TORMARMAR-516325 format. One record per atom (N, C-alpha, C): residue in one letter; atom name; x, y, z. Coordinates in nm, 3 decimals. Example, Ala and Ser with C-alpha at 12.3 -4.5 7.8 and 13.67 -1.06 7.14 Angstrom:
2
   resn   name         X         Y         Z
      a      N     1.319    -0.569     0.780
      a     CA     1.230    -0.450     0.780
      a      C     1.320    -0.330     0.780
      s      N     1.285    -0.225     0.708
      s     CA     1.367    -0.106     0.714
      s      C     1.290     0.003     0.787
//
This chain:
78
   resn   name         X         Y         Z
      m      N     6.398    14.811     9.488
      m     CA     6.274    14.747     9.490
      m      C     6.278    14.619     9.394
      r      N     6.353    14.635     9.291
      r     CA     6.362    14.526     9.197
      r      C     6.434    14.412     9.260
      s      N     6.537    14.447     9.316
      s     CA     6.607    14.326     9.383
      s      C     6.535    14.263     9.492
      s      N     6.454    14.339     9.570
      s     CA     6.371    14.286     9.670
      s      C     6.263    14.199     9.615
      a      N     6.213    14.235     9.510
      a     CA     6.101    14.152     9.437
      a      C     6.174    14.020     9.392
      r      N     6.284    14.039     9.343
      r     CA     6.349    13.913     9.291
      r      C     6.382    13.813     9.395
      k      N     6.438    13.881     9.509
      k     CA     6.470    13.778     9.622
      k      C     6.344    13.726     9.696
      r      N     6.240    13.799     9.694
      r     CA     6.109    13.756     9.746
      r      C     6.072    13.619     9.665
      v      N     6.078    13.632     9.539
      v     CA     6.052    13.503     9.464
      v      C     6.126    13.386     9.502
      f      N     6.258    13.408     9.519
      f     CA     6.339    13.291     9.549
      f      C     6.307    13.245     9.700
      n      N     6.275    13.349     9.794
      n     CA     6.250    13.314     9.931
      n      C     6.117    13.232     9.934
      l      N     6.010    13.282     9.848
      l     CA     5.887    13.216     9.846
      l      C     5.901    13.079     9.801
      r      N     5.997    13.048     9.689
      r     CA     6.017    12.917     9.642
      r      C     6.073    12.830     9.745
      r      N     6.166    12.881     9.831
      r     CA     6.232    12.799     9.927
      r      C     6.124    12.760    10.036
      t      N     6.048    12.857    10.078
      t     CA     5.961    12.832    10.177
      t      C     5.847    12.730    10.135
      r      N     5.807    12.741    10.031
      r     CA     5.701    12.658     9.952
      r      C     5.762    12.512     9.949
      n      N     5.883    12.503     9.909
      n     CA     5.941    12.366     9.888
      n      C     5.948    12.302    10.016
      m      N     5.997    12.383    10.129
      m     CA     6.004    12.326    10.259
      m      C     5.882    12.283    10.318
      k      N     5.779    12.365    10.305
      k     CA     5.646    12.331    10.357
      k      C     5.581    12.211    10.298
      d      N     5.609    12.206    10.148
      d     CA     5.547    12.077    10.089
      d      C     5.606    11.958    10.126
      v      N     5.742    11.954    10.140
      v     CA     5.799    11.833    10.182
      v      C     5.759    11.789    10.346
      v      N     5.750    11.889    10.417
      v     CA     5.707    11.857    10.555
      v      C     5.567    11.813    10.553
      k      N     5.475    11.860    10.474
      k     CA     5.339    11.824    10.462
      k      C     5.326    11.680    10.400
      e      N     5.415    11.648    10.307
      e     CA     5.416    11.511    10.249
      e      C     5.452    11.405    10.345
      i      N     5.547    11.442    10.440
      i     CA     5.593    11.354    10.550
      i      C     5.482    11.337    10.642
      k      N     5.402    11.447    10.685
      k     CA     5.297    11.423    10.783
      k      C     5.179    11.354    10.723
      d      N     5.152    11.375    10.591
      d     CA     5.045    11.288    10.525
      d      C     5.083    11.144    10.510
      a      N     5.218    11.112    10.492
      a     CA     5.263    10.971    10.503
      a      C     5.258    10.903    10.625
      v      N     5.282    10.976    10.736
      v     CA     5.282    10.931    10.863
      v      C     5.133    10.884    10.901
      s      N     5.053    10.982    10.864
      s     CA     4.903    10.964    10.899
      s      C     4.853    10.840    10.826
      a      N     4.910    10.825    10.697
      a     CA     4.863    10.707    10.612
      a      C     4.925    10.586    10.660
      g      N     5.039    10.583    10.734
      g     CA     5.106    10.466    10.792
      g      C     5.209    10.416    10.693
      k      N     5.274    10.493    10.621
      k     CA     5.372    10.463    10.525
      k      C     5.504    10.494    10.571
      a      N     5.556    10.414    10.677
      a     CA     5.684    10.443    10.750
      a      C     5.812    10.448    10.653
      n      N     5.805    10.348    10.560
      n     CA     5.927    10.348    10.461
      n      C     5.932    10.470    10.377
      e      N     5.816    10.525    10.340
      e     CA     5.818    10.642    10.253
      e      C     5.871    10.777    10.342
      v      N     5.830    10.761    10.467
      v     CA     5.870    10.876    10.549
      v      C     6.024    10.885    10.559
      k      N     6.083    10.767    10.584
      k     CA     6.229    10.767    10.592
      k      C     6.304    10.826    10.470
      a      N     6.247    10.785    10.357
      a     CA     6.292    10.835    10.218
      a      C     6.280    10.981    10.209
      k      N     6.175    11.041    10.263
      k     CA     6.144    11.186    10.247
      k      C     6.226    11.269    10.350
      l      N     6.263    11.209    10.466
      l     CA     6.313    11.286    10.574
      l      C     6.452    11.352    10.531
      s      N     6.529    11.290    10.455
      s     CA     6.649    11.358    10.413
      s      C     6.621    11.466    10.322
      e      N     6.517    11.451    10.236
      e     CA     6.475    11.562    10.144
      e      C     6.418    11.676    10.229
      a      N     6.355    11.657    10.338
      a     CA     6.310    11.757    10.427
      a      C     6.421    11.828    10.491
      y      N     6.508    11.756    10.548
      y     CA     6.631    11.812    10.601
      y      C     6.707    11.911    10.505
      k      N     6.708    11.859    10.387
      k     CA     6.785    11.937    10.283
      k      C     6.715    12.082    10.265
      a      N     6.585    12.060    10.246
      a     CA     6.501    12.190    10.226
      a      C     6.507    12.283    10.346
      i      N     6.487    12.227    10.465
      i     CA     6.508    12.306    10.585
      i      C     6.647    12.374    10.600
      d      N     6.742    12.298    10.570
      d     CA     6.882    12.361    10.588
      d      C     6.910    12.468    10.484
      k      N     6.858    12.450    10.363
      k     CA     6.888    12.550    10.263
      k      C     6.795    12.679    10.309
      a      N     6.686    12.657    10.362
      a     CA     6.602    12.777    10.398
      a      C     6.672    12.850    10.507
      a      N     6.735    12.773    10.599
      a     CA     6.811    12.833    10.715
      a      C     6.941    12.911    10.659
      k      N     7.004    12.841    10.572
      k     CA     7.114    12.893    10.518
      k      C     7.105    13.032    10.446
      r      N     6.998    13.041    10.375
      r     CA     6.963    13.166    10.298
      r      C     6.895    13.270    10.382
      g      N     6.859    13.242    10.505
      g     CA     6.799    13.326    10.589
      g      C     6.642    13.345    10.584
      v      N     6.574    13.242    10.508
      v     CA     6.446    13.235    10.494
      v      C     6.383    13.208    10.653
      i      N     6.448    13.107    10.712
      i     CA     6.407    13.087    10.860
      i      C     6.528    13.101    10.935
      k      N     6.521    13.098    11.070
      k     CA     6.635    13.123    11.149
      k      C     6.685    12.970    11.185
      k      N     6.815    12.966    11.239
      k     CA     6.877    12.842    11.260
      k      C     6.807    12.764    11.361
      n      N     6.762    12.832    11.472
      n     CA     6.685    12.754    11.582
      n      C     6.550    12.699    11.532
      t      N     6.476    12.780    11.447
      t     CA     6.370    12.732    11.380
      t      C     6.381    12.613    11.303
      a      N     6.494    12.605    11.225
      a     CA     6.534    12.490    11.147
      a      C     6.561    12.376    11.232
      s      N     6.613    12.380    11.334
      s     CA     6.654    12.292    11.429
      s      C     6.526    12.238    11.494
      r      N     6.437    12.313    11.527
      r     CA     6.311    12.283    11.582
      r      C     6.221    12.187    11.476
      k      N     6.222    12.234    11.367
      k     CA     6.141    12.162    11.260
      k      C     6.195    12.026    11.233
      k      N     6.335    12.015    11.226
      k     CA     6.393    11.892    11.207
      k      C     6.378    11.796    11.333
      s      N     6.385    11.853    11.443
      s     CA     6.372    11.764    11.565
      s      C     6.220    11.714    11.566
      r      N     6.121    11.792    11.539
      r     CA     5.978    11.754    11.544
      r      C     5.966    11.647    11.429
      l      N     6.016    11.659    11.326
      l     CA     5.997    11.560    11.220
      l      C     6.053    11.432    11.253
      s      N     6.171    11.430    11.331
      s     CA     6.232    11.305    11.356
      s      C     6.152    11.242    11.479
      a      N     6.112    11.330    11.561
      a     CA     6.015    11.273    11.665
      a      C     5.882    11.214    11.609
      l      N     5.840    11.282    11.509
      l     CA     5.718    11.218    11.440
      l      C     5.743    11.086    11.388
      l      N     5.865    11.074    11.325
      l     CA     5.900    10.949    11.259
      l      C     5.913    10.849    11.364
      k      N     5.994    10.872    11.467
      k     CA     6.001    10.787    11.579
      k      C     5.879    10.738    11.646
      k      N     5.770    10.839    11.658
      k     CA     5.652    10.799    11.719
      k      C     5.567    10.707    11.626
      s      N     5.576    10.737    11.497
      s     CA     5.498    10.657    11.405
      s      C     5.564    10.508    11.382
      a      N     5.697    10.496    11.409
      a     CA     5.754    10.358    11.411
      a      C     5.704    10.265    11.525
      q      N     5.654    10.326    11.617
      q     CA     5.611    10.247    11.741
      q      C     5.493    10.172    11.711
//
């Protein structure tokens, strides 16, 4: 139980980090800050990949999230 509780803290931290970065990107897109989005995109990819690597999310979920973020960036650039 102790090890599960410890791992839960790490998993929650990774999940929160991933969600925060994605939220920042979506807010920046809605505000029309395209150059800020490009800078945050690599940070989001890093957080998503780390979450997938550690088993917090599955590989296909990570791919889907990254794909949707890049599509959002592409759409906002138009």
